C-alpha positions in Angstrom: 85.1 134.5 80.1 82.7 132.3 78.6 79.1 133.3 77.8 78.1 131.0 80.8 80.6 133.1 83.0 78.7 136.3 81.9 75.2 135.0 82.6 76.1 133.1 85.9 75.2 129.9 87.5 74.2 129.3 91.1 74.5 132.2 93.3 75.5 134.3 90.2 72.5 133.2 88.2 69.8 135.1 86.4 67.4 134.0 89.2 69.5 135.6 91.8 69.9 138.7 89.8 66.1 138.8 89.5 65.8 138.5 93.3 68.2 141.6 93.7 66.0 143.6 91.5 62.8 142.7 93.4 64.6 143.9 96.7 65.5 147.1 94.9 61.8 147.7 94.1 60.8 146.9 97.7 63.5 149.4 99.0 61.8 152.1 96.9 63.4 152.1 93.4 60.6 153.0 91.0 62.5 153.8 87.8 62.0 150.6 85.6 64.6 151.9 83.1 67.2 152.0 86.0 66.1 148.5 87.3 66.6 147.0 83.6 70.0 148.7 83.5 71.2 147.1 86.6 69.4 143.7 85.9 71.6 143.6 82.6 75.0 144.1 84.1 76.5 141.0 85.5 77.8 142.3 88.8 79.6 139.1 89.7 82.2 139.8 87.0 83.3 143.0 88.7 84.1 141.6 92.1 86.8 139.2 93.4 86.3 135.6 92.3 86.1 134.8 96.0 83.2 137.1 96.5 81.3 136.2 93.3 78.6 134.1 95.5 77.8 137.5 97.3 77.7 139.8 94.1 73.8 140.2 94.2 73.7 140.8 97.9 72.7 144.5 98.6 76.1 145.4 100.2 79.3 147.0 99.3 82.1 144.7 98.8 86.0 145.3 99.0 88.1 145.6 95.7 91.3 145.9 97.3 93.4 149.2 97.8 91.1 150.4 100.4 88.2 150.6 97.7 84.7 149.0 97.5 82.1 148.4 94.9 78.9 150.3 95.8 75.9 148.3 97.2 73.2 148.0 94.3 70.7 150.1 96.2 73.1 153.3 96.3 73.9 152.8 92.5 70.2 152.6 91.6 69.3 155.5 94.0 72.1 157.9 92.7 71.2 157.1 89.2 67.4 157.4 89.7 67.9 160.9 91.2 69.9 161.9 88.1 67.4 160.6 85.7 64.2 161.6 87.4 62.0 163.9 85.3 64.5 163.9 82.6 64.5 162.1 79.1 68.1 160.8 79.7 71.3 161.3 81.4 73.1 163.0 78.6 76.9 163.2 78.7 77.8 161.7 82.0 81.0 161.9 84.2 81.7 159.3 86.9 84.3 160.1 89.4 85.6 157.2 91.0 85.2 154.3 88.5 86.6 151.5 90.6 86.2 148.3 88.9 83.9 149.9 86.3 80.7 148.3 87.7 78.6 151.6 88.0 79.9 153.0 84.6 78.7 149.8 83.0 75.1 150.3 84.4 75.2 154.1 83.3 76.4 153.0 79.8 73.2 151.3 79.2 71.3 154.6 79.8 73.4 157.0 77.8 75.6 157.1 74.7 78.3 159.2 76.3 80.0 158.1 79.5 83.2 159.3 80.8 84.8 157.8 84.1 88.0 158.7 86.0 89.9 156.8 88.7 93.0 157.8 90.6 94.2 154.3 91.2 95.8 152.7 88.1 95.5 149.1 88.9 91.6 149.6 89.5 91.5 151.5 86.3 93.1 148.7 84.4 90.7 146.3 86.1 87.7 148.6 84.9 89.1 148.4 81.3 89.4 144.7 81.5 85.7 144.5 82.5 84.5 146.8 79.9 86.2 144.7 77.1 84.8 141.6 78.5 81.4 143.0 78.3 82.1 144.5 74.9 81.1 148.1 76.5 82.7 150.5 74.2 81.0 153.7 75.0 82.8 154.2 78.3 85.8 156.4 78.2 88.1 155.7 81.2 90.9 158.0 82.3 93.6 157.9 85.0 93.0 161.1 86.9 92.3 163.1 90.1 88.6 163.0 90.2 88.1 166.1 92.4 89.1 168.0 89.4 86.5 166.2 87.1 87.6 166.1 83.5 87.4 169.6 82.0 88.5 168.5 78.5 85.0 166.7 78.2 83.0 169.1 79.8 80.2 170.3 80.3 78.0 167.4 81.6 74.6 166.9 81.9 75.1 164.4 84.7 78.1 163.9 87.2 78.0 161.1 89.6 80.8 160.7 92.4 81.5 157.3 94.0 83.5 158.8 97.1 82.7 161.1 99.8 84.1 164.8 99.5 84.0 166.9 102.7 82.4 169.7 100.5 81.2 169.8 97.1 84.3 170.2 94.7 84.1 173.5 92.7 85.6 172.0 89.8 82.7 169.5 89.3 80.1 172.3 89.7 82.0 174.4 87.0 81.6 171.4 84.4 77.9 171.0 85.0 75.8 172.0 82.1 73.0 174.2 82.3 70.0 172.1 83.5 72.7 169.4 84.7 72.5 167.5 87.8 75.3 166.5 90.3 74.8 163.5 92.8 77.5 162.8 95.3 78.0 161.8 99.0 79.3 164.8 101.1 80.8 164.9 104.6 83.4 163.2 106.7 82.3 161.2 110.0 78.7 161.8 108.9 77.9 161.7 105.2 74.6 162.4 103.2 73.8 162.1 99.6 73.4 165.5 97.9 71.8 166.2 94.7 72.6 169.5 93.1 70.8 170.9 89.8 72.3 173.8 87.8 69.3 176.2 87.2 69.7 179.5 85.3 69.8 181.3 88.5 71.9 179.2 90.7 73.0 175.7 91.8 70.1 174.2 93.9 71.1 171.6 96.6 68.8 168.9 98.0 70.2 166.9 101.0 69.0 163.3 101.0 69.7 159.8 102.6 72.5 159.3 105.2 75.2 157.2 103.3 78.7 155.6 104.0 81.2 155.9 101.2 85.2 155.8 101.1 86.7 159.4 101.0 87.4 161.3 97.9 91.2 161.4 98.0 93.5 163.6 96.0 96.3 162.7 93.7 96.7 159.7 91.5 98.5 156.5 92.1 
């Protein structure tokens, strides 16, 4: 894609992107570092071409294969929770890379990003998107996300883009001391959970109601 394609025109222009950032501020996102990272990533290249005009709406959009690209507010909210009160995200694992959008945002906030995706076609799309952005600090792997990525653990931050019925024990085990895990939990009713590993225990804070695709086992 040309430079103009990355920068966008009309409904994918910088002006449209700036309006999205203003909406995120109005919705309560306060961390300017997070907002700047989201503003810098051209979301329209991650969605189907037919949906590019809707890329900067605050909505999840279909990716095919029963998956979606998360709405910008949820991406901002989860990253802000992971970052709050800390100097950085540190070594970060994303479970459910999808098309690579959230990993591209995270990659602007830390030097080490690992992302796993269970669906091979989506993983290939994520790799192509990263090449297009020259985003080379994201390591993508075809793997079952409920098991994390033990060979790269421990992680200072773990973010999960699909809802688990309960918190996967493997992800807790791969959390570094002082690390944080942010994920949606639940089946028919889901909530956002933030878990911090303290010297004594894992401390969970239950937050906003959310709606995510389920975290499924296996790879395809």
